[in-house]
N, C-alpha and C positions, 0 to 999 in steps of 0.2 A: 511094795516096790516092783515085785514080779508082775503084778497086775498092770501097773503103769507101762512097764516095758512091753507087755503083751498088747496093750491098746495101741501103743506107738507102732508096733510091728504090723498089726492089722490095718491101721490107717495107711501105712506106707504101701502095703500090698494093694489096698483099695485104690489109692491114687495111681499106682503103676498100671493096674488093670484098666482104669478109666482112660489114662493117657494112651495106652495101647489101642483100645477100641476106637478112640477118637481119630487117631492117625490111620488106623486100618480102614475105617469107614469113610474117611475124607483124605485121600492121598494128596489133594491140592495143598493142604496145610503143610504136609511134609515137604513138598516141592518148594513152597515159599520159604519155609524155614531154612532149607539148604542154601537158598540164594542169599540169605542174610549171613550165614556162616561162611560162605565162600568169599564174600566181599562185604566190607563194612560201608561201602558207598551208599546203599539204601538207607542205612541208619543215619549217616551224615545228612542226607537229604531231608529225612524226617526231622532231624534236629533243626536244620536251617528253616524248614517250613514253619516251625513253631515260632521262630523269631521274626520271620519276614512277612511284612504286610504289603501286598502289591495292589496298586491302583492303576486304572487306565481310562483313557477318554479318546474318542475319535473326533477329530476336528475337521470340519469341512468348510469349503469356501467356493462361491460362484462369483462370476464377474459382474460387468456393468449392467445395471437395470436402467436402460436409456430409452425413455418412452416418448417416441415421436408421435405427432398427431395421427398419423395413419394407423398407429397401434392403438391409441386410446379410442379413436373413432370406431374401431372394430370391436372394442370392449363395451360399447354402449348397450345398456340394458333398459328394461322397462322402467326401472327405478334406479338411476345412477349408472354405475359401470360395474362390470364383472370380468376380472382378468383371470379368474380361477380356471376356466376352461383352457386357457392358453398354456397353463402349467400342468394340466391334469395328467398328461402322459409321462411326465418325469417326476411327479409328486412322490411316488413310492420310493424312488432313489434318493430324493432330497431329504426324506425323513430318516434315512439310515444314520447319518452322523449324529453324535451326541450333542454337538454344538455346531450350527451352520451359520456362516457369515455371508452377507451379500453386499455389493457396493451399490447403494442407492444413488445413482448418478444424478437423477433429476429430483428436485424437491417435490413433495406431495402436499402442497398447500391447498389443493382442491379448487373447486369451481368458484368459490367466493371471490377470489382475486382474478379469475379468468385463467382458463387453461391455455398453455402455449407450448410451442415446439421449438425446433432449432431456429435461431441460435440462443434463445433465452427460454429455457424450459420451465414449465410448471405442470405437474401431473395430477390426476385425480387421487383423492384419498385412497380409493379402492385398490390402487397398486400395492400399497403397504398391507392392506387386508389380505390380498392374495398371497403375498410373501409369507405372512404368518400362517395362513392356512396350509401352505406348501411345506412348511417346516423350518423357515428361516428364524434364527434366534437372536441375531444382532445385525445391524447394518452400519457400514461405514458411510459417512456423509461428507467427508472432506475431498473435494474434487474441483475441477476447473469450472463447474457449473453451480457451485454452492451459492453464489450470490447473483445468479442470473437475474433474479427478480428483486434483489435487495435484501437488506438485513431483516426487515419485518416479515417478508415472505418466508425466509429461512426459519424464522422463529415460529411462524404459523405451521410450517411443515413439522418441526420438532414437537410442537404442541400436539399434533395429531399422533405422532409416533408414541408419545407418552400416553395419550388417551387409550391406545390399543395395546399398551405395555410391550412395545417393541424397542428394546435398548438400541441406542445409537452412539456413535463416537466419531469425532472429527469436526463437528460443528456443535455449538453450545448456546444455551439461552442466556448465560451470564458467566461472570468470572468464577463464581462459586461452582457452577455446573462444569466448567472447564477443568477445575482442579480435582474433580471426583474421578477416580479411576473406574473404568468399566471392567469388572472382574466377573467372569462366568465360572461356575463350578459344576463339576460332574465327578461322581465317585471319589470325592475328597481331593480332586485335583483342581487347583485354582488357575485360571487362565486370564491374563490381563490383555485387553484389546486397546490398541492405540491406532490413530489414523492421522495422516498428514497429506497435503497436496502441494505440488510444485508452484501453483499459481491459480489465478481466477479469471483467465481470459482478458487480462488488462484492467480488471476492476480493482480499485484500491479499497482496502478495508478501512472504514472510518475509525479514527483514533479512539473515539468514545466506545466503539464496539470491537475493540481489538481481540476480544475473546471469541468472536463469532465463528472463526474457522482456524484450524491449525495449518499454518504454512510451514513448509520444510525449512528448518533451521537446526543445524547440528547441535548447537549448545542447548537449545530448548529440548530437543529430542533426547539428548544425553541425560538431562535431568529427569525427564519423565520416565525413561527406561530404568534408571537407577531406582526411582520411586516404585515402579511396577515390580521390579525384581525383589524388593523387600516384602511385597504383599502377595505375590503370586508365584506359582511354580513354573509357569511358562509365560513368555511374552510374545504376543502376536501383533505384527505391524501390518495394517492395511495402508498401502501407499499409492498415491497417484503420481506417476512419473513416466518418462520415456517419450518415444516419438510415435505419433499416431500412424497406424497401419504398417509399422515395421515389425516383422515377425521374430526379430532377435533383439536382445537388449543392447543398448549403447554403452559406451564406456562410463558415462555419468551414472547410469543405473548401477553398473557393477561396482563402481567406487563407493557409492552411497550404501549399497547393500553390504559391502565389506565393513564399512564404518558401523552400521547398525548391528551387524553380527558381533563385531568386536566389543560393542557396548553392552551386549547381552540379549539382543532380540533372538528368539528361538525360531520363529517362523515369519516369513515375509510373504504377504499376498499382494501382488501388484495389479494395478489397473491403469487405464487411460489409452493404451495403444489401440484398443478396440479389436485386436486380433490376439491370438494366443502366442505367448512367448514361453520358452522352455523352463523346466524346473531343474534346479541343481542343488547339490550340497555345497555349503560354504563353511569354512573353519575359522574360528577366532584365533587370537594370538596364543591361546593355551591349547589349541588343538581340539576344542569342543565343536561339535557339529551342529549346524543350523540348516534349515530348509528355506530356499528362496524360490518363489514362483514369480517370475518377472512380470507376466501378465496373464490374467484369467480371461482376457478378451471380453466380448459382449456376451451376456447371457440372454436377456430379452431386450430386443431393440428393433427399430425399423430399418436398420442398415442391412444390405444384402450384397453378396458377391465378394470376391477377393478375400475370402476367409472371415469376413466380418459377421457372417451369420452362423459361424461355428464357435461354440464356447464349451463350457463344461464345468464339472465339479471336481476339485482336488480334495482328497481325504487323506488324513495321516493320523496314525495312532500315536499317542504319547503315553508314556508310562512313568510311574513313580514308585519306588520300592524303598523300604527302610530295613536295614540290617545292622543290628548292634548299634543303633543310634545314628548310623550314617545313611543319608538319603541319596539315592542314585536316580537320575532322570534320563529318559531315552526318547528319541524320536525315531519311529519306525519308517520303513520304506513306504513312500506315498503311492496312492493309486489315482487314476484319472478316469472320469466318466464323461466322454464327449457328447455334446448335444448340438442340435441343429434347429434353427428357427425357420420353420416353413411359412411361406406366404405365396399367394398367387395374385398378381396384379395389385399388390399392396393391400390384399385382403386375406381373410382366413388365417390370421397369425396363430401359430401354435408351436410349442416346443416338442421335439421328439428326440429319442436317442439317435445319435449319428449313424449307428449301425442299421437303423431301420429307415433311414432317409431315402433309400432307394425305392421303397414302395410308394413314396410321394413324388417320384420323378427326378430325384437328384441324380445326375449322371455320375458314374464311377464312385458310388458311395462306399463300396467295399475298399477301394484303393484309398479313398479319402480317410476312412477310418484308420487304416493301417498307417498312413502317412502322418496323421495327427498324433496317434499314440507314440510313434517313434519320435516325432518332433518334441513332444512334451516330456517323455520319460527316458530318453536314451542316456541321459547323464546321471540318473539316479537308480537305475536297475542294478541289482547285484551282478558282479562280473562272473 
């Protein structure tokens, strides 16, 4: 019995000496230990971290890809067309978002049916190739030029997008295709993409092909949003609306935006005005926050002057976290990267950061940069 007690005593002395030497030789441990004893907050945080699984994704979007003949003529190459040099100087920025969306305003049915410009566009296949190369992950195709060359031409355009594995939304090959939700996923976050347009420049959709393009209709949109919310964490709407060349949204845009937000759309990326319109927060009937970008303007086009050659990329981080079985989702403060389409005498088209446009002869580029950033972000920056 005495031997056992002696062994216990010796073991206790050994442990005490080891502990003393450990703290003596490493004071940082003693410092950290005191922070735990003075406050139980670090311990709570550690316990929370064990239960909390956080996910995040950065969503980006650029505006109208509107390819006039003067643009595709400049892209002519020895074998076909090459638009990649036009995007080369902004490519590194375009590749930063986890998922990047663009509005492919003109169809890309290619040379087989004949290329064409305003008012009835058809662009080379290689436009889509350049977008993929630059980092675009999905394109919206519902806009007022969707049926410029008819239903068959739209289908040929979609056929090429499928060939190069570039997802599209807004126009469709069939009723079955229209019913399939486009859901992109990053880091366990699922994002559903929807797309609608106000009209088709007076063109009527054939009854037998009523699936070919999504036209704005509140009841139809309501049903698809509800469907998307069941399958995805966030719902993104690419929408063609507004008044061309107006730098601020009209009342119809604001009313429709509020309707979409109330139905559950988390982010709206607008197009059609061909100039930038501001970004703002909008709240649904329960006080939940959504992001509305009224117009992303032109990204790559042959239009110039009056703000039509200034576009850019909006990025926003979305997060999803789970704590004790409850999922919380959040949309962070967005950022904006303004771009400028340079050309000289309708030649030498290329995209550059707006900040660097002064080196290409753009007058008052620094002032333009500041004015554009204020125009886009004044309503969403933290107070």
